[in-house]
VOGU-3710 file (C-alpha; in Angstrom, 3 decimals, decimal comma):
1> mkrripnrhd> -60,803/0,712/-32,227  -56,900/0,611/-30,909  -55,264/-3,278/-31,901  -52,654/-4,555/-30,069  -51,198/-8,313/-30,570  -52,573/-10,476/-27,877  -49,835/-12,126/-25,844  -49,781/-15,721/-24,118  -51,035/-15,233/-20,941  -54,230/-13,896/-22,802
11> laplmqfkkp> -54,902/-16,838/-25,305  -53,880/-19,531/-22,501  -57,524/-19,493/-21,356  -58,491/-20,508/-24,193  -56,503/-23,293/-25,720  -58,878/-25,819/-23,999  -58,390/-28,810/-26,539  -60,497/-31,717/-25,316  -58,688/-35,062/-24,748  -59,089/-37,910/-27,839
21> efdatkrrld> -61,619/-40,208/-26,798  -60,167/-43,366/-28,278  -63,558/-46,248/-27,232  -65,544/-45,826/-30,531  -68,674/-46,652/-28,901  -68,801/-44,410/-25,465  -67,580/-41,405/-27,848  -70,750/-41,368/-30,170  -72,870/-42,563/-26,838  -71,534/-39,118/-24,962
31> kaltiddlrr> -72,676/-37,340/-28,257  -76,198/-38,745/-27,455  -78,195/-35,893/-25,991  -81,280/-37,398/-26,422  -83,668/-40,766/-27,158  -84,083/-39,093/-30,610  -79,776/-39,111/-30,995  -79,437/-42,536/-29,700  -82,672/-43,481/-32,346  -80,362/-42,235/-34,926
41> iakrrtpkaa> -77,156/-44,082/-33,914  -79,285/-47,163/-33,593  -80,871/-47,033/-37,271  -77,060/-46,997/-38,264  -75,732/-49,694/-36,480  -78,658/-52,244/-36,920  -80,223/-54,235/-39,654  -83,419/-52,449/-41,622  -86,151/-55,635/-40,751  -84,347/-55,821/-36,626
51> fdytdgsaea> -84,567/-51,827/-36,033  -88,146/-52,093/-38,027  -89,253/-54,349/-35,266  -88,402/-52,097/-32,550  -89,263/-48,599/-34,135  -93,006/-49,547/-35,882  -96,002/-50,164/-35,099  -99,550/-51,453/-36,546  -100,751/-50,459/-39,310  -100,683/-46,666/-40,595
61> elslararqa> -98,371/-46,254/-37,103  -101,247/-43,743/-36,471  -101,977/-44,934/-32,677  -98,025/-44,153/-31,890  -97,593/-40,756/-33,952  -100,965/-39,507/-31,641  -99,366/-41,406/-28,280  -95,688/-38,978/-29,171  -98,003/-35,819/-30,770  -99,516/-36,225/-27,241
71> fqdiefhpav> -96,695/-35,219/-25,327  -95,543/-32,966/-27,412  -98,654/-30,943/-26,946  -98,906/-30,181/-23,000  -98,257/-26,670/-21,750  -96,191/-26,295/-18,351  -96,996/-24,452/-15,171  -94,184/-23,319/-13,443  -93,937/-22,185/-9,737  -91,085/-19,676/-9,251
81> lrdvskvntg> -89,460/-18,655/-5,433  -88,816/-22,292/-4,500  -86,108/-24,196/-3,271  -85,025/-27,067/-5,681  -81,238/-27,393/-4,863  -82,010/-30,842/-3,989  -84,495/-32,377/-6,503  -86,059/-36,075/-4,781  -87,117/-38,424/-8,178  -87,780/-41,704/-6,017
91> wdvlgapvsl> -90,812/-43,043/-4,202  -92,508/-46,663/-3,765  -94,317/-48,247/-6,297  -95,895/-51,506/-5,929  -94,611/-52,225/-2,274  -90,857/-51,202/-3,056  -88,520/-47,920/-3,277  -87,213/-46,586/-6,968  -85,113/-44,286/-7,197  -86,920/-42,614/-10,908
101> pfgiaptgft> -90,070/-42,578/-11,810  -89,918/-45,419/-15,122  -88,990/-48,954/-14,881  -88,156/-50,626/-18,686  -90,550/-52,495/-19,895  -91,137/-55,982/-21,483  -89,776/-56,780/-25,149  -89,665/-59,766/-27,507  -86,901/-60,981/-28,871  -84,179/-58,195/-27,586
111> rmmqtegeia> -81,278/-59,835/-27,934  -81,859/-59,802/-32,202  -81,920/-55,942/-31,915  -78,456/-56,079/-29,754  -76,870/-59,018/-28,990  -76,842/-58,152/-25,076  -79,962/-58,142/-25,003  -82,018/-58,576/-21,641  -78,953/-58,994/-19,537  -77,553/-55,463/-20,576
121> garaagragi> -81,288/-53,745/-19,584  -81,085/-55,917/-16,348  -78,024/-54,790/-15,523  -78,172/-50,802/-16,181  -81,929/-51,325/-14,210  -80,474/-52,527/-11,313  -78,024/-50,003/-11,232  -79,889/-47,325/-11,770  -82,168/-48,654/-9,143  -85,216/-48,883/-11,132
131> pfalstmgtt> -87,409/-52,482/-12,207  -86,379/-54,542/-15,106  -89,347/-56,123/-16,404  -89,327/-59,597/-18,686  -91,438/-60,062/-21,434  -92,959/-64,136/-21,807  -91,251/-63,399/-25,291  -87,521/-62,545/-24,449  -84,971/-64,146/-25,014  -83,035/-64,398/-22,071
141> siedvkaanp> -84,243/-67,320/-19,811  -86,384/-66,159/-16,658  -83,281/-67,734/-14,059  -80,134/-65,491/-16,130  -81,931/-62,099/-15,945  -82,566/-62,832/-12,240  -78,655/-63,871/-12,088  -78,019/-60,525/-14,312  -79,738/-58,569/-11,721  -79,675/-60,608/-8,431
151> lgrnwfqlym> -80,497/-57,608/-6,207  -82,397/-55,233/-8,110  -86,574/-55,709/-9,165  -87,427/-57,895/-12,005  -91,189/-57,916/-13,041  -91,820/-61,098/-15,043  -95,163/-60,014/-18,194  -97,202/-63,324/-19,087  -98,899/-63,735/-22,378  -101,547/-66,217/-21,338
161> wkdrdrsmal> -100,847/-69,005/-24,049  -103,889/-71,646/-25,332  -101,377/-73,995/-23,615  -102,761/-72,960/-19,609  -100,239/-75,285/-18,194  -97,200/-74,193/-20,511  -98,456/-70,435/-19,366  -98,306/-71,407/-15,631  -95,513/-73,239/-16,074  -93,711/-69,740/-16,353
171> vdravtagyd> -95,722/-67,868/-13,516  -93,610/-70,717/-11,583  -90,335/-70,403/-12,425  -90,310/-66,228/-11,610  -92,001/-67,346/-8,156  -88,861/-69,542/-7,674  -86,390/-67,194/-9,185  -87,655/-64,630/-7,055  -89,733/-62,028/-9,515  -91,574/-59,315/-7,305
181> tllvtvdvpv> -94,046/-58,432/-9,868  -96,364/-60,289/-12,293  -97,674/-57,877/-15,701  -100,289/-59,785/-17,193  -100,773/-58,647/-20,751  -104,337/-58,449/-21,991  -104,577/-56,606/-25,538  -103,276/-59,272/-27,844  -106,319/-61,504/-28,271  -104,384/-61,647/-31,689
191> agarlrdtrn> -101,361/-60,000/-32,756  -101,659/-56,790/-34,529  -100,893/-55,978/-37,868  -97,420/-54,626/-38,194  -96,752/-54,492/-41,894  -93,552/-53,082/-41,540  -92,318/-56,929/-39,926  -94,052/-58,470/-42,886  -92,806/-56,336/-46,217  -88,930/-56,798/-44,491
201> gmsippaltl> -89,779/-60,575/-44,018  -88,952/-60,497/-40,154  -88,525/-63,833/-39,234  -86,817/-65,882/-36,482  -83,986/-65,886/-36,625  -83,542/-63,319/-39,415  -83,445/-65,136/-42,648  -80,288/-64,640/-44,567  -81,466/-63,426/-48,626  -79,446/-61,165/-50,963
211> rtvanalprp> -81,357/-58,192/-49,420  -80,627/-58,764/-45,646  -77,264/-59,615/-46,584  -77,141/-56,260/-49,196  -78,534/-54,752/-45,833  -76,087/-55,918/-43,235  -72,983/-54,728/-45,277  -72,527/-51,349/-43,678  -73,159/-52,881/-40,602  -70,271/-55,981/-40,181
221> qwwidfltte> -70,434/-55,478/-36,494  -74,397/-56,181/-36,145  -73,641/-59,590/-37,908  -70,319/-60,405/-36,199  -72,198/-60,309/-32,625  -74,969/-62,129/-33,967  -73,334/-65,143/-35,695  -69,974/-65,539/-32,777  -72,415/-65,284/-29,907  -75,178/-68,214/-28,214
231> plsfasldrw> -77,643/-68,560/-30,866  -80,851/-66,805/-30,063  -83,053/-68,765/-27,323  -86,116/-67,713/-25,696  -87,191/-66,679/-22,023  -89,843/-69,139/-22,484  -90,128/-71,177/-25,808  -88,030/-73,416/-27,512  -86,425/-72,140/-30,776  -89,038/-70,849/-33,113
241> sgtvaelldt> -88,704/-71,333/-37,302  -90,968/-68,729/-39,180  -92,028/-65,215/-39,271  -93,256/-63,190/-35,978  -96,710/-63,318/-36,815  -96,893/-66,554/-37,311  -95,546/-67,651/-33,915  -97,649/-64,520/-31,920  -100,645/-66,083/-33,699  -99,845/-69,827/-32,456
251> mfdptvtfdd> -99,345/-68,956/-29,232  -101,911/-65,734/-28,272  -105,391/-67,014/-26,431  -108,614/-64,802/-27,825  -110,499/-66,831/-24,772  -109,277/-65,078/-21,728  -111,732/-63,369/-19,766  -112,482/-61,154/-16,249  -112,692/-65,000/-14,695  -109,033/-66,215/-15,823
261> lawiktqwpg> -107,411/-62,803/-14,881  -108,560/-63,410/-11,105  -107,397/-67,321/-11,881  -104,170/-65,850/-11,931  -104,514/-63,664/-9,150  -104,902/-66,389/-6,580  -101,355/-68,415/-8,400  -99,215/-65,261/-8,144  -97,972/-64,149/-4,462  -96,925/-61,009/-5,994
271> klvvkgiqtv> -97,923/-58,198/-6,978  -100,042/-58,061/-10,295  -100,745/-55,367/-12,489  -102,516/-55,549/-15,798  -101,002/-53,855/-19,057  -103,357/-53,260/-21,545  -105,703/-51,158/-20,212  -107,727/-48,360/-22,753  -110,913/-47,723/-20,913  -112,088/-46,272/-18,135
281> adakavtdig> -114,373/-48,749/-17,316  -111,900/-51,803/-17,743  -109,723/-50,093/-15,222  -112,657/-49,915/-13,108  -113,114/-53,763/-13,782  -109,547/-54,736/-13,178  -109,429/-52,629/-9,745  -112,394/-54,579/-8,453  -110,879/-57,735/-9,157  -108,068/-56,847/-7,213
291> adgivlsnhg> -105,012/-55,650/-9,480  -101,961/-53,823/-7,147  -101,440/-51,817/-9,996  -102,724/-51,334/-14,616  -100,614/-50,433/-17,220  -102,469/-47,614/-19,897  -101,188/-48,497/-22,951  -101,976/-49,383/-26,498  -98,750/-51,652/-26,587  -96,613/-48,913/-27,910
301> grqldrapip> -99,430/-48,494/-31,217  -98,579/-52,105/-32,068  -101,827/-54,470/-31,829  -105,085/-51,553/-32,738  -104,585/-48,620/-34,640  -106,396/-46,110/-34,286  -106,589/-46,670/-30,206  -106,754/-44,505/-27,505  -103,914/-42,639/-26,034  -102,923/-43,621/-22,874
311> fhllpsvaae> -101,611/-40,282/-21,609  -105,176/-38,560/-22,798  -106,667/-41,430/-20,619  -104,711/-41,425/-17,490  -106,573/-37,722/-15,704  -110,192/-39,953/-16,063  -108,573/-42,618/-15,265  -106,809/-41,427/-12,434  -110,052/-39,890/-10,933  -111,911/-43,075/-11,151
321> vgndteiild> -109,358/-45,860/-9,341  -106,460/-43,604/-8,827  -106,864/-44,128/-4,730  -107,579/-48,062/-5,253  -105,182/-48,922/-7,293  -101,601/-48,185/-8,661  -101,505/-46,252/-12,422  -98,218/-46,820/-14,924  -98,285/-45,757/-18,057  -96,705/-46,412/-21,695
331> tgimagadiv> -96,689/-45,763/-24,920  -94,930/-43,033/-26,612  -92,310/-41,849/-24,339  -89,159/-40,435/-25,375  -88,259/-37,730/-22,758  -87,758/-37,050/-18,949  -90,390/-33,868/-19,751  -92,810/-36,706/-21,162  -92,393/-38,806/-17,600  -93,007/-36,172/-15,451
341> aaialgarft> -96,059/-34,652/-17,321  -97,494/-38,702/-16,733  -96,808/-38,179/-12,633  -98,287/-34,485/-12,466  -101,771/-36,002/-13,869  -101,970/-39,102/-11,068  -99,853/-41,969/-13,347  -97,427/-43,441/-10,437  -94,977/-44,855/-12,979  -93,866/-44,722/-16,145
351> mvgraylygl> -92,429/-47,702/-18,702  -90,195/-47,152/-21,813  -89,522/-50,157/-24,269  -88,634/-48,220/-27,037  -86,462/-45,287/-25,565  -84,504/-48,570/-24,038  -83,754/-50,364/-27,031  -82,713/-47,298/-28,812  -80,253/-47,310/-26,445  -79,407/-50,984/-26,683
361> maggqagvdr> -78,922/-51,288/-30,411  -76,529/-47,848/-29,890  -74,134/-48,953/-27,727  -75,141/-52,180/-25,759  -75,262/-52,067/-22,240  -73,767/-48,512/-22,408  -75,961/-47,605/-24,470  -79,065/-48,767/-22,130  -76,811/-46,543/-18,881  -76,955/-43,724/-21,302
371> aiqilagqie> -80,472/-43,697/-22,264  -81,588/-43,925/-18,619  -78,882/-41,042/-17,598  -80,422/-39,557/-20,257  -84,402/-39,727/-19,136  -83,021/-39,217/-15,837  -81,394/-35,501/-16,383  -83,753/-34,426/-18,690  -86,654/-35,665/-15,665  -84,415/-33,765/-12,884
381> rtmrllgvas> -83,852/-30,904/-15,028  -88,008/-30,731/-15,415  -89,231/-30,887/-12,027  -86,559/-28,270/-10,953  -87,961/-25,397/-13,461  -91,277/-26,361/-12,494  -90,336/-25,830/-8,565  -91,280/-29,099/-7,338  -88,388/-30,845/-5,084  -90,019/-34,334/-5,267
391> leeltpqhvt> -92,267/-36,414/-7,357  -95,400/-35,460/-4,603  -95,362/-32,097/-4,893  -96,410/-32,946/-9,088  -100,115/-32,188/-8,913  -102,255/-31,710/-12,332  -101,880/-27,572/-11,774  -98,611/-28,187/-13,181  -99,423/-29,655/-16,619  -102,322/-28,560/-19,464
401> qlvrlaprat> -103,184/-31,343/-22,616  -103,555/-29,201/-25,169  -106,250/-30,197/-27,552  -105,573/-30,972/-31,174  -107,383/-34,367/-31,783  -111,656/-34,349/-30,113  -114,294/-35,892/-30,592  -116,915/-34,329/-32,882  -119,745/-33,161/-31,801  -122,964/-35,039/-32,288
411> t> -126,680/-34,492/-32,515
//
């Protein structure tokens, strides 16, 4: 083989050095290509107790693991030779348009994960054209979230407390602030056994112990932000000093029934969605009450361990009530392909909690933007590869749920 010395014209196209990026936040977020990448960054930057509150679930954490596994155990069936030069990832949800088939789920104690908290999520959601849901246990007021996302869609998530008047005062504030949808969570008669939090001594606000200080040493930015910004306050209650479990058990009302849900509907002028449905029978019951939507959810695995897998439940619920109410799905979503599969099997919409919080912990508002950008890109790419140009074209024929866990036959 004859060799030669390369000349500068041959070398010039190969000399493509990247310009250095001096913004450390942008540099690390640009390297994140998946939600799992954001999770790894978040874990490095967040103290253990706060990270585990987000990352963990109840007891042996089987419900969350199974929910995530269910999305991995799918087979797509692409159609070829379709024009997918333009893809529309939006449609109407609960009476108004969304740009993407997912929104930000309500999450508690969010400013403890990263000090920008719900404000970062609301602003990012508004820019992306998707709804932001504020939790009763959120750490930003109803009014401040509205101010951060004045033109976007804001939803409020309600826990019915033992003090009913206090609960309904929150509903009145959400009405006054212009929130368009109320999410009533119904799967928390008591708090789940979140063992990571117990072992970490998770409290509100975080306690300074020798262990927490030692864990914070390699994460100084979190503590600087936490100690130099406004103390934690809540969307719905005064400051609390105690453990998370103690707080929840003083608030949640185990006496709430379908009659209470029907009464709440009469008090709310907007769309009403019931969150925490885990059986076909309950989906039918709340639909009969007149719910505008239901959320198939086992609370991210944070309540009853070994609860039903929402994604597995979806086809049966869609067949039973899909023509009468809008079905939203959460729990276990970590990729845009998960969202596409849910829409194909009958969901109208999905919600992401941990995926958003991983972005928040990884880089504040820029991290939430990155999480949304990652999921949006994955949704569009998956749709193109399936040969569909709009969400309306997705059908159950595009997805097979492969069997890993199946009921044992009985005699």
